[in-house]
C-alpha positions as CSV (number, residue, x, y, z in Angstrom):
1,M,27.7,85.0,17.4
2,G,26.5,85.5,13.8
3,I,23.0,83.3,13.2
4,L,22.0,82.3,9.7
5,T,19.4,80.1,8.0
6,R,20.9,78.0,5.1
7,K,20.0,75.3,3.1
8,Q,20.5,71.4,4.4
9,G,20.2,69.3,1.8
10,E,16.4,70.1,0.9
11,L,14.9,71.8,3.9
12,Y,16.4,75.4,5.7
13,V,17.8,75.2,9.0
14,I,18.9,78.3,11.5
15,S,22.5,77.6,12.7
16,S,25.4,79.6,14.6
17,D,29.1,80.4,15.4
18,H,28.4,79.0,18.7
19,T,31.5,77.0,19.9
20,V,31.7,73.4,21.5
21,E,31.9,75.2,25.4
22,G,28.7,77.1,24.2
23,T,29.9,80.6,24.6
24,Q,30.3,82.9,22.0
25,A,32.6,82.9,18.7
26,K,34.2,86.2,17.9
27,R,33.6,85.4,14.3
28,A,32.1,82.7,12.2
29,P,34.1,79.8,10.9
30,Q,36.0,80.4,8.1
31,R,35.8,77.1,6.1
32,M,32.4,75.4,5.3
33,S,33.9,72.6,6.7
34,A,34.0,73.9,10.2
35,T,31.5,73.1,12.7
36,Y,28.5,75.1,12.8
37,F,25.7,74.6,15.5
38,V,22.3,74.4,14.6
39,W,18.9,75.3,16.1
40,N,16.9,72.3,17.5
41,G,14.1,74.4,19.4
42,E,15.2,74.5,22.5
43,R,19.0,74.9,22.1
44,W,22.2,75.0,20.1
45,S,23.3,71.7,19.4
46,S,26.3,70.2,16.9
47,N,24.0,67.3,15.7
48,V,22.6,68.4,12.2
49,D,20.1,65.7,13.2
50,E,18.4,67.8,16.0
51,A,17.8,70.7,14.1
52,V,14.6,71.8,13.3
53,T,14.1,72.4,9.3
54,F,11.9,74.4,7.7
55,A,10.7,74.1,4.1
56,T,11.5,77.4,2.8
57,L,13.9,79.9,3.3
58,D,11.6,82.3,4.4
59,E,9.8,80.4,6.8
60,A,13.2,80.1,8.8
61,D,13.9,83.9,8.9
62,E,10.4,83.9,10.0
63,Y,11.1,81.2,12.7
64,V,14.6,83.4,13.6
65,R,12.5,87.1,14.1
66,A,9.7,86.1,15.6
67,N,11.8,83.5,18.6
68,Y,14.9,86.1,18.5
69,G,15.1,86.5,22.0
70,K,15.4,82.5,22.5
71,V,17.6,82.2,19.6
72,S,20.3,84.6,20.9
73,S,20.6,83.3,24.2
């Protein structure tokens, strides 16, 4: 599973290549239109409106570092 922080509009989110079934994908989607899941603070979600947002890329990256065990499960 890949975890990445990316810009979404004016804010940053944490996203992943989880599959719809919740299992891990072997690789990231090949097209930007492909589904990326977002972290909502508790679990991965396909609803981008649920995403935890950050003002800067550094804040998003620091959140991932501080919560890696939870985000990577």
